[in-house]
Backbone as JSON Lines, residues from 0, in Angstrom:
{"i":0,"aa":"M","n":[-44.65,35.72,-1.83],"ca":[-43.64,34.69,-1.85],"c":[-44.28,33.34,-2.19]}
{"i":1,"aa":"V","n":[-43.59,32.57,-2.98],"ca":[-44.11,31.27,-3.42],"c":[-43.77,30.22,-2.37]}
{"i":2,"aa":"K","n":[-44.77,29.45,-2.01],"ca":[-44.55,28.38,-1.04],"c":[-43.93,27.18,-1.73]}
{"i":3,"aa":"K","n":[-42.97,26.58,-1.06],"ca":[-42.33,25.37,-1.59],"c":[-43.19,24.16,-1.24]}
{"i":4,"aa":"K","n":[-43.25,23.24,-2.18],"ca":[-43.99,22.01,-1.94],"c":[-43.18,21.12,-1.01]}
{"i":5,"aa":"K","n":[-43.88,20.46,-0.13],"ca":[-43.21,19.51,0.74],"c":[-42.88,18.25,-0.03]}
{"i":6,"aa":"K","n":[-41.7,17.72,0.22],"ca":[-41.32,16.47,-0.42],"c":[-42.08,15.33,0.25]}
{"i":7,"aa":"K","n":[-42.61,14.46,-0.58],"ca":[-43.31,13.31,-0.04],"c":[-42.3,12.3,0.45]}
{"i":8,"aa":"T","n":[-42.46,11.86,1.67],"ca":[-41.57,10.84,2.19],"c":[-42.01,9.48,1.66]}
{"i":9,"aa":"K","n":[-41.04,8.65,1.4],"ca":[-41.34,7.33,0.86],"c":[-41.99,6.49,1.95]}
{"i":10,"aa":"K","n":[-43.1,5.89,1.62],"ca":[-43.83,5.09,2.57],"c":[-43.08,3.79,2.85]}
{"i":11,"aa":"I","n":[-42.91,3.45,4.11],"ca":[-42.19,2.25,4.51],"c":[-43.15,1.06,4.41]}
{"i":12,"aa":"K","n":[-42.71,0.03,3.74],"ca":[-43.52,-1.17,3.61],"c":[-43.13,-2.16,4.7]}
{"i":13,"aa":"Y","n":[-44.11,-2.65,5.4],"ca":[-43.88,-3.61,6.46],"c":[-44.39,-4.97,6.05]}
{"i":14,"aa":"K","n":[-43.77,-6.0,6.57],"ca":[-44.19,-7.38,6.32],"c":[-44.66,-7.99,7.63]}
{"i":15,"aa":"K","n":[-45.63,-8.86,7.55],"ca":[-46.2,-9.48,8.73],"c":[-45.49,-10.8,9.03]}
{"i":16,"aa":"I","n":[-45.09,-10.99,10.27],"ca":[-44.44,-12.22,10.7],"c":[-45.2,-12.77,11.89]}
{"i":17,"aa":"T","n":[-45.46,-14.05,11.89],"ca":[-46.1,-14.69,13.04],"c":[-45.22,-15.82,13.53]}
{"i":18,"aa":"F","n":[-45.19,-16.01,14.83],"ca":[-44.44,-17.11,15.41],"c":[-45.09,-17.49,16.73]}
{"i":19,"aa":"K","n":[-44.75,-18.67,17.21],"ca":[-45.33,-19.19,18.43],"c":[-44.3,-19.19,19.55]}
{"i":20,"aa":"L","n":[-44.76,-18.89,20.76],"ca":[-43.92,-18.95,21.95],"c":[-44.56,-19.89,22.96]}
{"i":21,"aa":"S","n":[-43.73,-20.57,23.72],"ca":[-44.26,-21.39,24.79],"c":[-44.71,-20.47,25.92]}
{"i":22,"aa":"S","n":[-45.45,-21.01,26.85],"ca":[-45.96,-20.19,27.95],"c":[-44.82,-19.65,28.81]}
{"i":23,"aa":"K","n":[-43.76,-20.43,28.96],"ca":[-42.6,-19.99,29.73],"c":[-41.89,-18.83,29.02]}
{"i":24,"aa":"Q","n":[-41.71,-18.96,27.69],"ca":[-41.08,-17.88,26.93],"c":[-41.92,-16.62,26.96]}
{"i":25,"aa":"L","n":[-43.24,-16.77,26.87],"ca":[-44.13,-15.61,26.91],"c":[-44.06,-14.9,28.25]}
{"i":26,"aa":"S","n":[-43.97,-15.66,29.33],"ca":[-43.89,-15.03,30.65],"c":[-42.56,-14.28,30.8]}
{"i":27,"aa":"I","n":[-41.48,-14.83,30.23],"ca":[-40.18,-14.15,30.28],"c":[-40.23,-12.86,29.47]}
{"i":28,"aa":"V","n":[-40.86,-12.91,28.31],"ca":[-40.99,-11.71,27.47],"c":[-41.81,-10.66,28.2]}
{"i":29,"aa":"D","n":[-42.88,-11.08,28.87],"ca":[-43.7,-10.14,29.63],"c":[-42.92,-9.49,30.77]}
{"i":30,"aa":"K","n":[-42.13,-10.3,31.49],"ca":[-41.34,-9.75,32.6],"c":[-40.28,-8.77,32.1]}
{"i":31,"aa":"C","n":[-39.62,-9.13,31.01],"ca":[-38.59,-8.25,30.46],"c":[-39.18,-6.95,29.92]}
{"i":32,"aa":"S","n":[-40.35,-7.05,29.31],"ca":[-40.98,-5.84,28.79],"c":[-41.44,-4.93,29.93]}
{"i":33,"aa":"K","n":[-41.88,-5.52,31.04],"ca":[-42.26,-4.69,32.2],"c":[-41.04,-4.01,32.8]}
{"i":34,"aa":"L","n":[-39.88,-4.7,32.82],"ca":[-38.66,-4.09,33.34],"c":[-38.23,-2.89,32.5]}
{"i":35,"aa":"Q","n":[-38.46,-2.96,31.2],"ca":[-38.08,-1.86,30.31],"c":[-39.22,-0.86,30.1]}
{"i":36,"aa":"N","n":[-40.34,-1.09,30.75],"ca":[-41.52,-0.22,30.64],"c":[-41.97,-0.07,29.19]}
{"i":37,"aa":"T","n":[-42.05,-1.18,28.49],"ca":[-42.53,-1.18,27.11],"c":[-43.58,-2.27,26.94]}
{"i":38,"aa":"T","n":[-44.14,-2.32,25.77],"ca":[-45.09,-3.38,25.45],"c":[-44.34,-4.59,24.91]}
{"i":39,"aa":"R","n":[-45.07,-5.69,24.75],"ca":[-44.45,-6.91,24.21],"c":[-43.89,-6.66,22.82]}
{"i":40,"aa":"N","n":[-44.71,-6.02,21.98],"ca":[-44.28,-5.79,20.59],"c":[-43.02,-4.94,20.53]}
{"i":41,"aa":"K","n":[-42.99,-3.85,21.29],"ca":[-41.82,-2.97,21.27],"c":[-40.59,-3.69,21.79]}
{"i":42,"aa":"F","n":[-40.76,-4.55,22.8],"ca":[-39.63,-5.3,23.34],"c":[-39.09,-6.28,22.3]}
{"i":43,"aa":"I","n":[-39.98,-7.0,21.64],"ca":[-39.56,-7.97,20.62],"c":[-38.9,-7.26,19.45]}
{"i":44,"aa":"K","n":[-39.49,-6.14,19.01],"ca":[-38.92,-5.38,17.89],"c":[-37.54,-4.84,18.23]}
{"i":45,"aa":"S","n":[-37.37,-4.36,19.46],"ca":[-36.05,-3.83,19.85],"c":[-35.02,-4.95,19.94]}
{"i":46,"aa":"A","n":[-35.43,-6.14,20.4],"ca":[-34.51,-7.28,20.46],"c":[-34.08,-7.7,19.06]}
{"i":47,"aa":"I","n":[-35.03,-7.73,18.14],"ca":[-34.71,-8.09,16.76],"c":[-33.8,-7.04,16.14]}
{"i":48,"aa":"K","n":[-34.1,-5.76,16.38],"ca":[-33.3,-4.67,15.83],"c":[-31.86,-4.74,16.34]}
{"i":49,"aa":"N","n":[-31.69,-5.0,17.64],"ca":[-30.34,-5.1,18.21],"c":[-29.55,-6.25,17.6]}
{"i":50,"aa":"S","n":[-30.2,-7.39,17.41],"ca":[-29.48,-8.54,16.83],"c":[-29.16,-8.29,15.36]}
{"i":51,"aa":"I","n":[-30.04,-7.6,14.64],"ca":[-29.76,-7.27,13.24],"c":[-28.57,-6.33,13.15]}
{"i":52,"aa":"L","n":[-28.5,-5.35,14.02],"ca":[-27.4,-4.39,13.99],"c":[-26.06,-5.05,14.33]}
{"i":53,"aa":"T","n":[-26.07,-6.04,15.21],"ca":[-24.81,-6.7,15.57],"c":[-24.3,-7.6,14.44]}
{"i":54,"aa":"F","n":[-25.22,-8.19,13.67],"ca":[-24.81,-9.09,12.61],"c":[-24.78,-8.42,11.25]}
{"i":55,"aa":"A","n":[-25.09,-7.14,11.15],"ca":[-25.16,-6.46,9.86],"c":[-23.79,-6.41,9.18]}
{"i":56,"aa":"D","n":[-22.71,-6.27,9.95],"ca":[-21.38,-6.19,9.33],"c":[-20.94,-7.54,8.76]}
{"i":57,"aa":"R","n":[-21.49,-8.63,9.28],"ca":[-21.13,-9.95,8.76],"c":[-21.82,-10.25,7.43]}
{"i":58,"aa":"L","n":[-22.97,-9.64,7.23],"ca":[-23.71,-9.88,5.99],"c":[-23.18,-8.96,4.92]}
{"i":59,"aa":"K","n":[-22.83,-9.54,3.79],"ca":[-22.3,-8.75,2.69],"c":[-23.18,-8.95,1.47]}
{"i":60,"aa":"D","n":[-23.3,-7.92,0.67],"ca":[-24.06,-8.02,-0.56],"c":[-23.1,-8.36,-1.69]}
{"i":61,"aa":"E","n":[-22.66,-9.59,-1.71],"ca":[-21.75,-10.03,-2.75],"c":[-22.57,-10.46,-3.95]}
{"i":62,"aa":"S","n":[-22.2,-9.95,-5.09],"ca":[-22.9,-10.34,-6.29],"c":[-22.41,-11.72,-6.71]}
{"i":63,"aa":"I","n":[-23.33,-12.55,-7.08],"ca":[-23.01,-13.91,-7.47],"c":[-22.68,-13.92,-8.96]}
{"i":64,"aa":"I","n":[-21.5,-14.38,-9.31],"ca":[-21.08,-14.43,-10.69],"c":[-21.19,-15.87,-11.16]}
{"i":65,"aa":"T","n":[-22.05,-16.08,-12.14],"ca":[-22.22,-17.43,-12.66],"c":[-21.12,-17.75,-13.66]}
{"i":66,"aa":"K","n":[-21.01,-19.02,-14.0],"ca":[-19.96,-19.47,-14.9],"c":[-20.13,-18.88,-16.3]}
{"i":67,"aa":"N","n":[-21.37,-18.71,-16.73],"ca":[-21.65,-18.25,-18.09],"c":[-21.72,-16.72,-18.2]}
{"i":68,"aa":"Q","n":[-21.47,-16.0,-17.13],"ca":[-21.59,-14.55,-17.16],"c":[-20.41,-13.92,-17.9]}
{"i":69,"aa":"L","n":[-20.71,-12.95,-18.73],"ca":[-19.71,-12.27,-19.53],"c":[-18.87,-11.35,-18.64]}
{"i":70,"aa":"K","n":[-17.55,-11.41,-18.79],"ca":[-16.66,-10.56,-18.02],"c":[-16.29,-9.36,-18.89]}
{"i":71,"aa":"L","n":[-16.86,-8.22,-18.57],"ca":[-16.55,-7.02,-19.33],"c":[-15.33,-6.31,-18.78]}
{"i":72,"aa":"F","n":[-15.18,-6.34,-17.49],"ca":[-14.08,-5.64,-16.86],"c":[-13.25,-6.63,-16.07]}
{"i":73,"aa":"N","n":[-12.07,-6.95,-16.56],"ca":[-11.15,-7.84,-15.87],"c":[-9.97,-6.99,-15.42]}
{"i":74,"aa":"F","n":[-9.91,-6.7,-14.15],"ca":[-8.89,-5.79,-13.64],"c":[-7.54,-6.47,-13.44]}
{"i":75,"aa":"D","n":[-7.48,-7.8,-13.61],"ca":[-6.21,-8.5,-13.51],"c":[-5.33,-8.22,-14.73]}
{"i":76,"aa":"K","n":[-5.95,-8.03,-15.87],"ca":[-5.21,-7.79,-17.12],"c":[-5.36,-6.31,-17.51]}
{"i":77,"aa":"I","n":[-4.77,-5.44,-16.76],"ca":[-4.86,-4.02,-17.04],"c":[-3.99,-3.69,-18.25]}
{"i":78,"aa":"G","n":[-4.54,-2.98,-19.2],"ca":[-3.8,-2.61,-20.39],"c":[-4.07,-3.51,-21.56]}
{"i":79,"aa":"E","n":[-4.58,-4.69,-21.36],"ca":[-4.9,-5.6,-22.44],"c":[-6.38,-5.5,-22.77]}
{"i":80,"aa":"Q","n":[-6.7,-5.65,-24.02],"ca":[-8.09,-5.65,-24.42],"c":[-8.61,-7.08,-24.31]}
{"i":81,"aa":"I","n":[-9.72,-7.24,-23.7],"ca":[-10.3,-8.56,-23.5],"c":[-11.4,-8.76,-24.52]}
{"i":82,"aa":"E","n":[-11.33,-9.86,-25.22],"ca":[-12.35,-10.16,-26.21],"c":[-13.41,-11.06,-25.58]}
{"i":83,"aa":"M","n":[-14.58,-11.03,-26.18],"ca":[-15.7,-11.75,-25.64],"c":[-15.49,-13.26,-25.69]}
{"i":84,"aa":"F","n":[-14.84,-13.78,-26.71],"ca":[-14.69,-15.22,-26.88],"c":[-13.35,-15.73,-26.38]}
{"i":85,"aa":"E","n":[-12.58,-14.89,-25.72],"ca":[-11.25,-15.28,-25.26],"c":[-11.34,-16.38,-24.21]}
{"i":86,"aa":"E","n":[-12.28,-16.27,-23.31],"ca":[-12.4,-17.22,-22.23],"c":[-12.86,-18.57,-22.73]}
{"i":87,"aa":"E","n":[-13.75,-18.62,-23.74],"ca":[-14.24,-19.88,-24.28],"c":[-13.1,-20.67,-24.93]}
{"i":88,"aa":"E","n":[-12.2,-19.97,-25.63],"ca":[-11.1,-20.65,-26.29],"c":[-10.16,-21.29,-25.27]}
{"i":89,"aa":"T","n":[-9.93,-20.63,-24.16],"ca":[-9.04,-21.2,-23.15],"c":[-9.72,-22.35,-22.42]}
{"i":90,"aa":"D","n":[-11.04,-22.32,-22.29],"ca":[-11.76,-23.4,-21.62],"c":[-11.75,-24.68,-22.47]}
{"i":91,"aa":"K","n":[-11.8,-24.53,-23.81],"ca":[-11.86,-25.7,-24.68],"c":[-10.52,-26.44,-24.72]}
{"i":92,"aa":"E","n":[-9.43,-25.75,-24.49],"ca":[-8.1,-26.36,-24.56],"c":[-7.8,-27.18,-23.38]}
């Protein structure tokens, strides 16, 4: 029997972030991480992950349409053929 090759999983790329905390904030992070029985890093990562998940629905990937961008598909005028220079003529008038 022929063995199937394992699919290579895509390697996740991580970015490095640094920030400063005051001594009071650091002590609070330490206390909270001890309550959850985790390390500082895992506590901070979980807090960031939770906030990202709560705000993910508010963030939309809206494509930005510039003024000079060509409109190939105009769904407002269904059934009519749209010409490339039609919009320029209406703008000049």
